[in-house]
N, C-alpha and C positions, 0 to 999 in steps of 0.2 A: 447540523441537528442530529443526523444519524449515529455519527461519531460521539458526540457528547452524550446521547443516551446510552450507547453501548458502554462507554467506559464508565458511565455511573453505575450501569448494572454489573460490570466486572467489578467495580470497587466494593460494591454492596455485597457481591458474592464472596471476596477475599475477607471482608471483614466479618459478615454475619452467615453466610454460608458456606464456610470452608470445607466442609464435607462433599460438596459438590464440584469443588474445583480439581481440575486435572492438568498436567503439565504443559498440555498445548493452550491452556487459557491465558498462560502467561505470554506466548507469542501472539494471540489474538489480541491481548492488552496492549503490548507493544506496537504491533501493527495499528491499532486504533489511535493511540498517542501521536504516532508517527504521521498518521492521515490528519490529524487535527492541526499539527505543526505546519506541515505541507501546505494545506488549504489556507491556512492563516497568511503564511508569508507569500502565496501564490497571489492571493486575491485582494489582500490589503491594499497594496499600491495602486491597483487598478480601480479599486472601489473609490478610494479616495480622489483619483484623478476624475472619476466620473462627475464629482461635484465642483471640479474647476479649481481646485486648491492647487496652487503654484508652490513650487519649493518645498514639498512635504518632507523630503528627504534629502539630506546633506552627504558629504562624503562618508561620514562614519554610519549613517542610517543605512545608505545603500550597501555597504560592505556588510553589515549585520544582516540585512534582509536577504539579499542575494545570497550570501555565504550559507545562511541556515536554509535558505530554500533548496539549493543545491545538496546540500548534507541530507536533508530530510528526505528528498527524492532519491539519494542513493541508499538511505536506510531502507525506503519502500522495496526496492528490488532484493536487497539483501533478506528482508524480514520474509518477504513473500517466497523468496528461494528457501529459507530455514522451514517456512511453514510446509511447503511441499514435500521437502526431505524428510521432515519430522513425521509427517502422516505415512510416507511411504515405508519409512522403517517400522512405523507402529502397526500397519496392517500386513506386513510381511509374515509368511507362515513359520512353522518351526523348522523347514527344510531350508529356508532362504539363507543366504551368507550374510544379510544384514541382522539376523535374529541377535547376533552377539552384541549388537548395539543398544539393543531395546532397554538393557539395565542401566545404561550410561546415559540415556537421552535427557533425564531431568537435570542431570549435574552438568550438562554443557548449554543449556539455554541461556543462562545469565552471563557466562563467558563469552557466548557468542554476541548476545547484545553488546558487550563492552568491546569487542573486537570491532564489530559492524560501526560504531559510534567513532571509535579512533581510527579506523581506515578511512573512511568518509571525511573526516574532519582534517587528517593529513592530506587527502586526495585534493581537496577544494582550497587549499591554502593560497594558491595562485589567484583564486577570486578576490581575496581580500586584497592584496597588493595591486589588482588590476582595476577593481571597480571604483567609480568616482560618481559623484553627483552630476546630473545633465547639465550641460553648459545650453547656451542659447543658439549656438550655430547647429546646422545640419548636420547629422552623423552621417558618414561616407567611410565604407570600407568594412574589412571583416571585424567582427566583434558584436557585443551584446548591447542592446538599446532597449528601454522601455519608457515609462511615462515619467521616471524621476532618475533613472540611473542609467550609465554607460561605460563601456570600456575605451580607453583610448585606442589608437592605432596599434594592433598586435601584430608583431612578425611572423611569417607564415611558418617558420621552423619552431618558434614558442607554441604557437597554437596547435600545431600537429601533433607535437611532443603531450601537450596536455590532453589532446582528443585521444591519442593513441593510449593513454592510461585509463580514460574513461571507458573507451572501447573494450580493453582487455578486462576490466572489471565488469562490465555489462555482459561481456561474452561468457565469461567464467559461471555468473549467475544464472545467466538465460540457459545455458547448456544445462546446468544443475537442474533448474525449473522443469525443462522439457523432458529430461531423462527421468526425474522421478514421477513427473505426471504420465509419460508412457508406461512406466512401471505400474502405476495404479489403474491405468485404463486396462492394461493387460490382466491385472489382478481380479479386477471387477468383471471381466468378461469371463475369466475362468471361474470365478465364483458363480456368475449367473448360470452358466453352463452346468457347473455341479448341481447346483439348487434344481434345476430342471429335473435332472434325474432324481433327485432324493425327495422332492415334494411332489404331491399330487397335483394336477393342472387345477383341480378344482378350487384348492386352497389358496388365498391370497398370498404371495410371497412378501414378507416383511422385511425389509433392509435392516441390517444391524446398524446400531448407532455409529460406529466407525465408518461403515459404507456410506452413511448419510453424511458424514463430515468429509469424507473422500470426495463425494460428487461435490459438495460446497467449495472445496479448495481447488479442483479441477476448474470449476467456474471462475474463482478469482484469479487462477493462474492464465486461463484463457483470456479473460478480460485484461489483465495486467499486460500480458504480451502485446496484445492488439493497440493499447492505448499508448504504451511504452514506446513501441516502435513507431507509431504515427507520430508520436510528440517528438522523438528523436530525429525523424526525417525534417519535419517542419522546422524544429530548432537548427538543424544543420544547415537548411536551406537559408533561414533568416540570418544566419551568423556569418554567411559567406556573401551573401547579396550585397551589392555596391551601395546601394539605397535602402534603408530601412522602410519596409512597408507596415503602416499600422495596423492593417487588416491581420497580418500574420501576428501581431503581438496578441491580438484577442483570440486567434485560432489556438495559438500556443498556452493561453490561459485556460481555454475550455479543455483542452487535451489533457493538460496536466492536472486538471480538477476532476475530471470523469471518474477516474479510478477510485481515488480517496473518497470520493462522494457515495459511489454505488457499494464500495467495499463492506461499510456496517451493515447494509440491507442483506446481503448474503449471509454475513456472519450472524445476525440475528434468526435467521431461519431455522436454524438447529440449535438455538441456545436455551438451555433448560430453564434459567433464570428467567430469560425474556418471555418464554411461553408461560411460565408460572406468573409472572407479573401480568401479562397481557389477560389471563385467565381470571385473575383477581380483578381487574379493572372492569371485565366484562361482568362478572358477578356481581360488584358493586353497581354497575350501571343498571343491569337488570333489576336488582332489588329495589333501586331508587325509583325506576320508572313502575315497579309493581306497587310501591307504596303511594307514588303520585297517582296511579290509576285507582287505587282502593279510596283514596281520599276524595 
C-alpha cells in the first residue's frame, strides 16, 4: 500500500505538478516501482500456497516468477546505490572533486536505469534454465526450493560460478553505497560543526532540504544493508542445506519483504507532494467535522 500510494503521488507530480519535480524524484519513482514488483513476485506464491492451492505454477510460471524476483532484487541494490551516489554528488561543495559531475547528473539517470535492467536480466539468465515446477518427491541437495518451484541438482562448479558473479555485483554496489554514505555522514558532521559557529545557540537550526533528503537516504541505505545481508546469509544457508527447511522459506520471504515495505514510508517523510496532499486531507476532514458540529 505504501509503494502504491507513493507511486500514485509521483505520477500525479509528473503529470500535474511538474514544477516541483527534481532529477532525484526519477530515482525515487524507479525504486518504488522496483519495490512493487519485488513484493509481488516475492509474496504471491507464498500467499497462494497459504490457501492450499496445489500446482499453481508450472515450469513456465516458475521460470517467470523466480527470474523476475531475482531481477527486481538486483535492481533494488543497484537503484539504492545510485540514489546514495546521486545524493552524495548533489550535496558536494564547490571545492569537492565531484562538483564537475553535478551538471551531468540528470543526463545519466535513465541510461543508468537501462544499464541496471540489462545487466541484471543477463546475470539471472541461468535461473530460467535451472528453475522448474516442484515435483512430488522430497528435494535434497544444494539448490532453490519453495512452495511451487525448485531447481534440480546443481553441480558445485556451476553454482559457485553463478554465486561468484552475484557476489561481485553485490560487492561493487555495496562498496559504492557505503563509500557515498560515509561521505554524506562526514559532510553532515562538518556542516553541523560549521552551523554551530555561524548561528546563535538561541536560534533553532533548520536543516536544509538537501540535508533532510540526505538523512532519509542514509536511513534507507542502513536499512537496506542490514536486511540485504541478513537475507543473503539465510539464502546461502538454505541453498546449501541438504534437506530444505520450510521455516527458512518463511524467514527468507520476511527478510526479502522488509526493505521494499518500509522504503516508501521513509521516502514519504520529506516528500512535498505527500505533505501537501496530507495537509489537504486534514483541512477537508477538519472542515467536515466543523460543519457536522455546527449542524
